[in-house]
N, CA, C and O atoms as a GROMACS GRO file, in nm:
protein
  504
    1UNK      N    1  14.247   7.281   4.695
    1UNK     CA    2  14.165   7.304   4.576
    1UNK      C    3  14.209   7.205   4.468
    1UNK      O    4  14.328   7.189   4.440
    2UNK      N    5  14.112   7.140   4.411
    2UNK     CA    6  14.141   7.047   4.302
    2UNK      C    7  14.065   7.089   4.178
    2UNK      O    8  13.948   7.127   4.185
    3UNK      N    9  14.131   7.081   4.065
    3UNK     CA   10  14.070   7.110   3.936
    3UNK      C   11  14.075   6.983   3.852
    3UNK      O   12  14.180   6.922   3.836
    4UNK      N   13  13.961   6.946   3.800
    4UNK     CA   14  13.952   6.826   3.719
    4UNK      C   15  13.918   6.866   3.576
    4UNK      O   16  13.807   6.910   3.547
    5UNK      N   17  14.015   6.850   3.488
    5UNK     CA   18  13.994   6.881   3.347
    5UNK      C   19  13.973   6.752   3.269
    5UNK      O   20  14.038   6.651   3.296
    6UNK      N   21  13.883   6.757   3.173
    6UNK     CA   22  13.857   6.638   3.092
    6UNK      C   23  13.807   6.679   2.955
    6UNK      O   24  13.774   6.795   2.932
    7UNK      N   25  13.803   6.582   2.864
    7UNK     CA   26  13.746   6.605   2.732
    7UNK      C   27  13.845   6.602   2.618
    7UNK      O   28  13.806   6.613   2.502
    8UNK      N   29  13.972   6.589   2.648
    8UNK     CA   30  14.071   6.585   2.541
    8UNK      C   31  14.061   6.457   2.460
    8UNK      O   32  13.992   6.363   2.497
    9UNK      N   33  14.132   6.457   2.348
    9UNK     CA   34  14.130   6.339   2.264
    9UNK      C   35  14.200   6.364   2.133
    9UNK      O   36  14.262   6.468   2.111
   10UNK      N   37  14.187   6.265   2.045
   10UNK     CA   38  14.245   6.273   1.912
   10UNK      C   39  14.135   6.301   1.810
   10UNK      O   40  14.038   6.226   1.801
   11UNK      N   41  14.150   6.410   1.735
   11UNK     CA   42  14.052   6.447   1.634
   11UNK      C   43  14.124   6.487   1.506
   11UNK      O   44  14.246   6.502   1.503
   12UNK      N   45  14.045   6.503   1.402
   12UNK     CA   46  14.101   6.550   1.275
   12UNK      C   47  14.083   6.701   1.263
   12UNK      O   48  13.996   6.760   1.327
   13UNK      N   49  14.165   6.760   1.181
   13UNK     CA   50  14.152   6.903   1.155
   13UNK      C   51  14.011   6.936   1.111
   13UNK      O   52  13.952   6.867   1.028
   14UNK      N   53  13.957   7.042   1.169
   14UNK     CA   54  13.820   7.083   1.137
   14UNK      C   55  13.716   7.031   1.234
   14UNK      O   56  13.604   7.080   1.237
   15UNK      N   57  13.754   6.933   1.313
   15UNK     CA   58  13.662   6.877   1.411
   15UNK      C   59  13.648   6.967   1.533
   15UNK      O   60  13.715   7.070   1.543
   16UNK      N   61  13.561   6.926   1.625
   16UNK     CA   62  13.536   7.001   1.747
   16UNK      C   63  13.556   6.913   1.870
   16UNK      O   64  13.543   6.791   1.864
   17UNK      N   65  13.589   6.978   1.979
   17UNK     CA   66  13.600   6.912   2.109
   17UNK      C   67  13.551   7.010   2.215
   17UNK      O   68  13.560   7.131   2.198
   18UNK      N   69  13.501   6.955   2.325
   18UNK     CA   70  13.465   7.037   2.439
   18UNK      C   71  13.540   6.988   2.561
   18UNK      O   72  13.528   6.872   2.601
   19UNK      N   73  13.618   7.076   2.620
   19UNK     CA   74  13.688   7.047   2.743
   19UNK      C   75  13.607   7.100   2.860
   19UNK      O   76  13.541   7.204   2.849
   20UNK      N   77  13.611   7.030   2.971
   20UNK     CA   78  13.542   7.079   3.090
   20UNK      C   79  13.642   7.085   3.205
   20UNK      O   80  13.743   7.015   3.207
   21UNK      N   81  13.610   7.171   3.299
   21UNK     CA   82  13.696   7.188   3.416
   21UNK      C   83  13.608   7.217   3.536
   21UNK      O   84  13.538   7.318   3.540
   22UNK      N   85  13.612   7.129   3.632
   22UNK     CA   86  13.535   7.145   3.754
   22UNK      C   87  13.630   7.162   3.871
   22UNK      O   88  13.735   7.099   3.878
   23UNK      N   89  13.591   7.249   3.963
   23UNK     CA   90  13.674   7.277   4.080
   23UNK      C   91  13.610   7.220   4.205
   23UNK      O   92  13.488   7.212   4.218
   24UNK      N   93  13.695   7.181   4.295
   24UNK     CA   94  13.651   7.136   4.426
   24UNK      C   95  13.740   7.203   4.530
   24UNK      O   96  13.862   7.191   4.523
   25UNK      N   97  13.680   7.272   4.627
   25UNK     CA   98  13.538   7.294   4.652
   25UNK      C   99  13.469   7.374   4.540
   25UNK      O  100  13.534   7.448   4.466
   26UNK      N  101  13.339   7.358   4.528
   26UNK     CA  102  13.265   7.420   4.417
   26UNK      C  103  13.267   7.572   4.422
   26UNK      O  104  13.241   7.637   4.321
   27UNK      N  105  13.299   7.628   4.537
   27UNK     CA  106  13.309   7.774   4.547
   27UNK      C  107  13.404   7.830   4.443
   27UNK      O  108  13.383   7.938   4.390
   28UNK      N  109  13.509   7.755   4.414
   28UNK     CA  110  13.609   7.803   4.319
   28UNK      C  111  13.556   7.802   4.176
   28UNK      O  112  13.619   7.859   4.087
   29UNK      N  113  13.442   7.739   4.153
   29UNK     CA  114  13.382   7.748   4.019
   29UNK      C  115  13.329   7.888   3.992
   29UNK      O  116  13.298   7.922   3.878
   30UNK      N  117  13.319   7.969   4.097
   30UNK     CA  118  13.275   8.107   4.080
   30UNK      C  119  13.392   8.202   4.054
   30UNK      O  120  13.372   8.319   4.023
   31UNK      N  121  13.512   8.150   4.067
   31UNK     CA  122  13.629   8.235   4.047
   31UNK      C  123  13.662   8.245   3.899
   31UNK      O  124  13.614   8.165   3.819
   32UNK      N  125  13.743   8.342   3.864
   32UNK     CA  126  13.789   8.348   3.726
   32UNK      C  127  13.859   8.215   3.694
   32UNK      O  128  13.932   8.160   3.776
   33UNK      N  129  13.836   8.167   3.574
   33UNK     CA  130  13.896   8.042   3.532
   33UNK      C  131  13.971   8.063   3.401
   33UNK      O  132  13.919   8.121   3.306
   34UNK      N  133  14.091   8.017   3.399
   34UNK     CA  134  14.173   8.032   3.280
   34UNK      C  135  14.206   7.898   3.219
   34UNK      O  136  14.212   7.796   3.287
   35UNK      N  137  14.226   7.900   3.089
   35UNK     CA  138  14.274   7.784   3.016
   35UNK      C  139  14.406   7.821   2.949
   35UNK      O  140  14.420   7.927   2.887
   36UNK      N  141  14.500   7.733   2.963
   36UNK     CA  142  14.629   7.749   2.900
   36UNK      C  143  14.663   7.621   2.826
   36UNK      O  144  14.601   7.517   2.850
   37UNK      N  145  14.758   7.628   2.739
   37UNK     CA  146  14.804   7.507   2.671
   37UNK      C  147  14.955   7.509   2.658
   37UNK      O  148  15.019   7.614   2.660
   38UNK      N  149  15.010   7.390   2.644
   38UNK     CA  150  15.155   7.379   2.640
   38UNK      C  151  15.196   7.264   2.550
   38UNK      O  152  15.137   7.156   2.553
   39UNK      N  153  15.298   7.289   2.471
   39UNK     CA  154  15.359   7.185   2.388
   39UNK      C  155  15.503   7.167   2.435
   39UNK      O  156  15.560   7.258   2.496
   40UNK      N  157  15.563   7.052   2.408
   40UNK     CA  158  15.699   7.025   2.456
   40UNK      C  159  15.798   7.132   2.414
   40UNK      O  160  15.803   7.172   2.298
   41UNK      N  161  15.874   7.179   2.510
   41UNK     CA  162  15.979   7.277   2.483
   41UNK      C  163  15.931   7.420   2.479
   41UNK      O  164  16.011   7.512   2.460
   42UNK      N  165  15.801   7.440   2.498
   42UNK     CA  166  15.747   7.577   2.493
   42UNK      C  167  15.683   7.612   2.627
   42UNK      O  168  15.646   7.525   2.706
   43UNK      N  169  15.671   7.742   2.650
   43UNK     CA  170  15.607   7.789   2.771
   43UNK      C  171  15.456   7.773   2.761
   43UNK      O  172  15.398   7.764   2.653
   44UNK      N  173  15.394   7.770   2.878
   44UNK     CA  174  15.249   7.760   2.882
   44UNK      C  175  15.190   7.886   2.818
   44UNK      O  176  15.232   7.998   2.848
   45UNK      N  177  15.092   7.865   2.732
   45UNK     CA  178  15.035   7.974   2.652
   45UNK      C  179  14.889   7.997   2.691
   45UNK      O  180  14.812   7.903   2.708
   46UNK      N  181  14.853   8.124   2.706
   46UNK     CA  182  14.715   8.158   2.740
   46UNK      C  183  14.623   8.122   2.624
   46UNK      O  184  14.656   8.145   2.507
   47UNK      N  185  14.507   8.066   2.657
   47UNK     CA  186  14.406   8.032   2.557
   47UNK      C  187  14.280   8.116   2.577
   47UNK      O  188  14.234   8.183   2.484
   48UNK      N  189  14.225   8.112   2.698
   48UNK     CA  190  14.099   8.182   2.724
   48UNK      C  191  14.080   8.193   2.874
   48UNK      O  192  14.142   8.121   2.952
   49UNK      N  193  13.993   8.286   2.914
   49UNK     CA  194  13.958   8.302   3.054
   49UNK      C  195  13.815   8.353   3.063
   49UNK      O  196  13.766   8.421   2.974
   50UNK      N  197  13.750   8.318   3.173
   50UNK     CA  198  13.614   8.364   3.196
   50UNK      C  199  13.602   8.414   3.339
   50UNK      O  200  13.643   8.347   3.433
   51UNK      N  201  13.546   8.534   3.352
   51UNK     CA  202  13.526   8.592   3.484
   51UNK      C  203  13.394   8.544   3.543
   51UNK      O  204  13.313   8.482   3.474
   52UNK      N  205  13.374   8.573   3.670
   52UNK     CA  206  13.248   8.538   3.736
   52UNK      C  207  13.130   8.609   3.671
   52UNK      O  208  13.018   8.558   3.674
   53UNK      N  209  13.155   8.726   3.612
   53UNK     CA  210  13.050   8.801   3.544
   53UNK      C  211  13.009   8.737   3.412
   53UNK      O  212  12.905   8.769   3.355
   54UNK      N  213  13.094   8.646   3.365
   54UNK     CA  214  13.070   8.586   3.234
   54UNK      C  215  13.154   8.648   3.124
   54UNK      O  216  13.155   8.598   3.011
   55UNK      N  217  13.223   8.754   3.156
   55UNK     CA  218  13.312   8.816   3.059
   55UNK      C  219  13.421   8.718   3.020
   55UNK      O  220  13.481   8.653   3.105
   56UNK      N  221  13.444   8.708   2.891
   56UNK     CA  222  13.544   8.614   2.840
   56UNK      C  223  13.656   8.685   2.768
   56UNK      O  224  13.639   8.795   2.715
   57UNK      N  225  13.769   8.621   2.766
   57UNK     CA  226  13.888   8.671   2.697
   57UNK      C  227  13.946   8.554   2.618
   57UNK      O  228  13.944   8.439   2.662
   58UNK      N  229  13.999   8.585   2.501
   58UNK     CA  230  14.056   8.481   2.417
   58UNK      C  231  14.188   8.526   2.357
   58UNK      O  232  14.209   8.644   2.329
   59UNK      N  233  14.276   8.429   2.340
   59UNK     CA  234  14.397   8.457   2.264
   59UNK      C  235  14.359   8.478   2.118
   59UNK      O  236  14.262   8.421   2.069
   60UNK      N  237  14.434   8.560   2.051
   60UNK     CA  238  14.403   8.589   1.910
   60UNK      C  239  14.401   8.462   1.826
   60UNK      O  240  14.324   8.452   1.730
   61UNK      N  241  14.483   8.366   1.862
   61UNK     CA  242  14.494   8.243   1.782
   61UNK      C  243  14.370   8.156   1.789
   61UNK      O  244  14.351   8.068   1.704
   62UNK      N  245  14.284   8.178   1.888
   62UNK     CA  246  14.165   8.094   1.902
   62UNK      C  247  14.036   8.174   1.891
   62UNK      O  248  13.927   8.116   1.889
   63UNK      N  249  14.046   8.304   1.885
   63UNK     CA  250  13.928   8.389   1.881
   63UNK      C  251  13.842   8.354   1.759
   63UNK      O  252  13.892   8.342   1.647
   64UNK      N  253  13.714   8.339   1.784
   64UNK     CA  254  13.623   8.303   1.676
   64UNK      C  255  13.607   8.153   1.659
   64UNK      O  256  13.514   8.108   1.591
   65UNK      N  257  13.695   8.075   1.719
   65UNK     CA  258  13.686   7.928   1.707
   65UNK      C  259  13.654   7.862   1.840
   65UNK      O  260  13.584   7.761   1.846
   66UNK      N  261  13.706   7.920   1.949
   66UNK     CA  262  13.686   7.865   2.082
   66UNK      C  263  13.585   7.950   2.158
   66UNK      O  264  13.581   8.072   2.142
   67UNK      N  265  13.504   7.884   2.240
   67UNK     CA  266  13.406   7.954   2.322
   67UNK      C  267  13.411   7.898   2.463
   67UNK      O  268  13.402   7.777   2.485
   68UNK      N  269  13.426   7.988   2.559
   68UNK     CA  270  13.434   7.951   2.700
   68UNK      C  271  13.304   7.989   2.768
   68UNK      O  272  13.252   8.098   2.746
   69UNK      N  273  13.250   7.899   2.849
   69UNK     CA  274  13.121   7.926   2.912
   69UNK      C  275  13.112   7.855   3.046
   69UNK      O  276  13.188   7.764   3.077
   70UNK      N  277  13.014   7.901   3.124
   70UNK     CA  278  12.978   7.836   3.250
   70UNK      C  279  12.832   7.795   3.238
   70UNK      O  280  12.753   7.866   3.177
   71UNK      N  281  12.796   7.684   3.296
   71UNK     CA  282  12.656   7.641   3.288
   71UNK      C  283  12.572   7.704   3.398
   71UNK      O  284  12.450   7.697   3.394
   72UNK      N  285  12.637   7.767   3.496
   72UNK     CA  286  12.563   7.831   3.603
   72UNK      C  287  12.654   7.857   3.721
   72UNK      O  288  12.771   7.820   3.719
   73UNK      N  289  12.601   7.922   3.826
   73UNK     CA  290  12.682   7.950   3.945
   73UNK      C  291  12.739   7.821   4.004
   73UNK      O  292  12.669   7.720   4.016
   74UNK      N  293  12.862   7.826   4.040
   74UNK     CA  294  12.932   7.714   4.103
   74UNK      C  295  12.932   7.590   4.015
   74UNK      O  296  12.940   7.478   4.065
   75UNK      N  297  12.923   7.611   3.885
   75UNK     CA  298  12.925   7.500   3.791
   75UNK      C  299  13.057   7.495   3.718
   75UNK      O  300  13.139   7.587   3.725
   76UNK      N  301  13.076   7.386   3.649
   76UNK     CA  302  13.199   7.368   3.574
   76UNK      C  303  13.209   7.469   3.460
   76UNK      O  304  13.111   7.531   3.421
   77UNK      N  305  13.329   7.481   3.409
   77UNK     CA  306  13.357   7.569   3.296
   77UNK      C  307  13.384   7.481   3.174
   77UNK      O  308  13.448   7.377   3.184
   78UNK      N  309  13.333   7.526   3.058
   78UNK     CA  310  13.345   7.447   2.937
   78UNK      C  311  13.416   7.527   2.829
   78UNK      O  312  13.384   7.643   2.805
   79UNK      N  313  13.511   7.464   2.764
   79UNK     CA  314  13.582   7.525   2.653
   79UNK      C  315  13.545   7.450   2.527
   79UNK      O  316  13.591   7.338   2.504
   80UNK      N  317  13.461   7.511   2.446
   80UNK     CA  318  13.419   7.452   2.321
   80UNK      C  319  13.519   7.494   2.213
   80UNK      O  320  13.539   7.613   2.188
   81UNK      N  321  13.579   7.395   2.149
   81UNK     CA  322  13.682   7.422   2.049
   81UNK      C  323  13.633   7.374   1.913
   81UNK      O  324  13.618   7.254   1.890
   82UNK      N  325  13.608   7.468   1.825
   82UNK     CA  326  13.563   7.436   1.689
   82UNK      C  327  13.675   7.459   1.589
   82UNK      O  328  13.774   7.526   1.618
   83UNK      N  329  13.657   7.403   1.472
   83UNK     CA  330  13.753   7.421   1.362
   83UNK      C  331  13.896   7.400   1.408
   83UNK      O  332  13.984   7.482   1.382
   84UNK      N  333  13.918   7.290   1.475
   84UNK     CA  334  14.050   7.263   1.531
   84UNK      C  335  14.155   7.248   1.422
   84UNK      O  336  14.128   7.198   1.313
   85UNK      N  337  14.274   7.292   1.454
   85UNK     CA  338  14.387   7.289   1.361
   85UNK      C  339  14.500   7.207   1.422
   85UNK      O  340  14.506   7.192   1.544
   86UNK      N  341  14.589   7.156   1.341
   86UNK     CA  342  14.703   7.082   1.397
   86UNK      C  343  14.782   7.164   1.498
   86UNK      O  344  14.836   7.108   1.594
   87UNK      N  345  14.790   7.294   1.478
   87UNK     CA  346  14.865   7.378   1.571
   87UNK      C  347  14.796   7.396   1.705
   87UNK      O  348  14.854   7.454   1.797
   88UNK      N  349  14.673   7.347   1.717
   88UNK     CA  350  14.605   7.348   1.847
   88UNK      C  351  14.646   7.228   1.933
   88UNK      O  352  14.609   7.221   2.050
   89UNK      N  353  14.722   7.137   1.876
   89UNK     CA  354  14.768   7.021   1.951
   89UNK      C  355  14.853   7.065   2.069
   89UNK      O  356  14.952   7.138   2.053
   90UNK      N  357  14.814   7.021   2.189
   90UNK     CA  358  14.883   7.061   2.312
   90UNK      C  359  14.817   6.991   2.430
   90UNK      O  360  14.712   6.928   2.417
   91UNK      N  361  14.882   7.003   2.544
   91UNK     CA  362  14.816   6.967   2.670
   91UNK      C  363  14.747   7.093   2.720
   91UNK      O  364  14.809   7.199   2.733
   92UNK      N  365  14.620   7.080   2.746
   92UNK     CA  366  14.539   7.194   2.792
   92UNK      C  367  14.520   7.186   2.942
   92UNK      O  368  14.484   7.082   2.998
   93UNK      N  369  14.545   7.299   3.007
   93UNK     CA  370  14.533   7.308   3.152
   93UNK      C  371  14.430   7.414   3.189
   93UNK      O  372  14.424   7.521   3.129
   94UNK      N  373  14.349   7.382   3.289
   94UNK     CA  374  14.264   7.485   3.346
   94UNK      C  375  14.326   7.529   3.478
   94UNK      O  376  14.399   7.454   3.542
   95UNK      N  377  14.296   7.652   3.516
   95UNK     CA  378  14.358   7.708   3.635
   95UNK      C  379  14.266   7.809   3.700
   95UNK      O  380  14.180   7.868   3.635
   96UNK      N  381  14.284   7.827   3.829
   96UNK     CA  382  14.207   7.925   3.903
   96UNK      C  383  14.298   7.991   4.007
   96UNK      O  384  14.389   7.927   4.059
   97UNK      N  385  14.274   8.117   4.037
   97UNK     CA  386  14.354   8.181   4.140
   97UNK      C  387  14.298   8.149   4.278
   97UNK      O  388  14.192   8.088   4.290
   98UNK      N  389  14.368   8.189   4.380
   98UNK     CA  390  14.323   8.166   4.516
   98UNK      C  391  14.220   8.269   4.560
   98UNK      O  392  14.163   8.258   4.669
   99UNK      N  393  14.196   8.371   4.477
   99UNK     CA  394  14.097   8.474   4.506
   99UNK      C  395  14.007   8.486   4.383
   99UNK      O  396  14.045   8.443   4.274
  100UNK      N  397  13.887   8.544   4.399
  100UNK     CA  398  13.790   8.542   4.288
  100UNK      C  399  13.833   8.617   4.164
  100UNK      O  400  13.795   8.580   4.052
  101UNK      N  401  13.914   8.724   4.182
  101UNK     CA  402  13.942   8.810   4.069
  101UNK      C  403  14.092   8.826   4.046
  101UNK      O  404  14.172   8.818   4.139
  102UNK      N  405  14.126   8.848   3.923
  102UNK     CA  406  14.260   8.894   3.890
  102UNK      C  407  14.244   9.018   3.804
  102UNK      O  408  14.140   9.038   3.741
  103UNK      N  409  14.344   9.098   3.802
  103UNK     CA  410  14.334   9.224   3.731
  103UNK      C  411  14.324   9.202   3.581
  103UNK      O  412  14.363   9.098   3.529
  104UNK      N  413  14.271   9.303   3.515
  104UNK     CA  414  14.260   9.296   3.370
  104UNK      C  415  14.396   9.290   3.304
  104UNK      O  416  14.409   9.250   3.188
  105UNK      N  417  14.497   9.330   3.377
  105UNK     CA  418  14.633   9.329   3.322
  105UNK      C  419  14.702   9.194   3.337
  105UNK      O  420  14.811   9.174   3.284
  106UNK      N  421  14.639   9.101   3.408
  106UNK     CA  422  14.712   8.978   3.439
  106UNK      C  423  14.637   8.849   3.411
  106UNK      O  424  14.693   8.741   3.430
  107UNK      N  425  14.511   8.855   3.365
  107UNK     CA  426  14.434   8.732   3.348
  107UNK      C  427  14.498   8.637   3.247
  107UNK      O  428  14.471   8.516   3.250
  108UNK      N  429  14.581   8.689   3.158
  108UNK     CA  430  14.641   8.607   3.054
  108UNK      C  431  14.778   8.551   3.097
  108UNK      O  432  14.844   8.481   3.020
  109UNK      N  433  14.818   8.582   3.218
  109UNK     CA  434  14.949   8.539   3.268
  109UNK      C  435  14.934   8.417   3.358
  109UNK      O  436  14.853   8.417   3.451
  110UNK      N  437  15.011   8.315   3.332
  110UNK     CA  438  15.004   8.194   3.412
  110UNK      C  439  15.036   8.221   3.559
  110UNK      O  440  14.985   8.153   3.648
  111UNK      N  441  15.119   8.320   3.583
  111UNK     CA  442  15.158   8.352   3.721
  111UNK      C  443  15.042   8.406   3.805
  111UNK      O  444  15.052   8.411   3.927
  112UNK      N  445  14.932   8.447   3.740
  112UNK     CA  446  14.817   8.499   3.814
  112UNK      C  447  14.732   8.389   3.874
  112UNK      O  448  14.642   8.416   3.955
  113UNK      N  449  14.757   8.264   3.836
  113UNK     CA  450  14.676   8.151   3.880
  113UNK      C  451  14.754   8.064   3.978
  113UNK      O  452  14.874   8.040   3.961
  114UNK      N  453  14.684   8.019   4.081
  114UNK     CA  454  14.751   7.945   4.187
  114UNK      C  455  14.728   7.795   4.181
  114UNK      O  456  14.812   7.716   4.225
  115UNK      N  457  14.616   7.755   4.127
  115UNK     CA  458  14.581   7.614   4.124
  115UNK      C  459  14.561   7.569   3.980
  115UNK      O  460  14.501   7.639   3.899
  116UNK      N  461  14.614   7.452   3.950
  116UNK     CA  462  14.614   7.400   3.814
  116UNK      C  463  14.559   7.257   3.809
  116UNK      O  464  14.584   7.176   3.899
  117UNK      N  465  14.486   7.228   3.704
  117UNK     CA  466  14.442   7.092   3.681
  117UNK      C  467  14.556   7.008   3.627
  117UNK      O  468  14.667   7.058   3.605
  118UNK      N  469  14.529   6.882   3.606
  118UNK     CA  470  14.634   6.789   3.567
  118UNK      C  471  14.665   6.794   3.417
  118UNK      O  472  14.765   6.738   3.372
  119UNK      N  473  14.581   6.861   3.341
  119UNK     CA  474  14.605   6.871   3.198
  119UNK      C  475  14.533   6.762   3.121
  119UNK      O  476  14.522   6.649   3.168
  120UNK      N  477  14.484   6.796   3.004
  120UNK     CA  478  14.421   6.699   2.916
  120UNK      C  479  14.476   6.720   2.775
  120UNK      O  480  14.483   6.833   2.726
  121UNK      N  481  14.514   6.611   2.712
  121UNK     CA  482  14.583   6.618   2.584
  121UNK      C  483  14.484   6.628   2.469
  121UNK      O  484  14.390   6.549   2.459
  122UNK      N  485  14.506   6.726   2.384
  122UNK     CA  486  14.430   6.743   2.261
  122UNK      C  487  14.528   6.724   2.145
  122UNK      O  488  14.629   6.794   2.134
  123UNK      N  489  14.495   6.630   2.058
  123UNK     CA  490  14.578   6.604   1.942
  123UNK      C  491  14.493   6.621   1.817
  123UNK      O  492  14.389   6.556   1.802
  124UNK      N  493  14.537   6.709   1.728
  124UNK     CA  494  14.464   6.735   1.605
  124UNK      C  495  14.550   6.690   1.487
  124UNK      O  496  14.658   6.743   1.464
  125UNK      N  497  14.500   6.593   1.416
  125UNK     CA  498  14.575   6.541   1.301
  125UNK      C  499  14.534   6.615   1.174
  125UNK      O  500  14.420   6.660   1.160
  126UNK      N  501  14.628   6.626   1.083
  126UNK     CA  502  14.600   6.699   0.958
  126UNK      C  503  14.541   6.607   0.852
  126UNK      O  504  14.512   6.651   0.741
   0.00000   0.00000   0.00000
């Protein structure tokens, strides 16, 4: 399974970016997809997740600013990030488990995901 994440870049505070994550084989695009982020010296932090049903979950720090969506069955997942802040600066990773679902108690845990993309860097300047 390969995950291809893209869309990172350098922006100013208040700007927007959209990250995308496509899985191969495409079957895995139907699985729950999580986004995490990591800064040097810190553990990987949950950002958002989307289930096959379309149900989404967000970390409190991004709720109301980030929106996770799918364009359709077996399609890529998109993380729209609005009102970016310097503290959003991190390497963003998308991830998927080896099975379609993870429990409601674990979707925010990195250990629930088996496959990870290579990461895309988002830098927000003040």
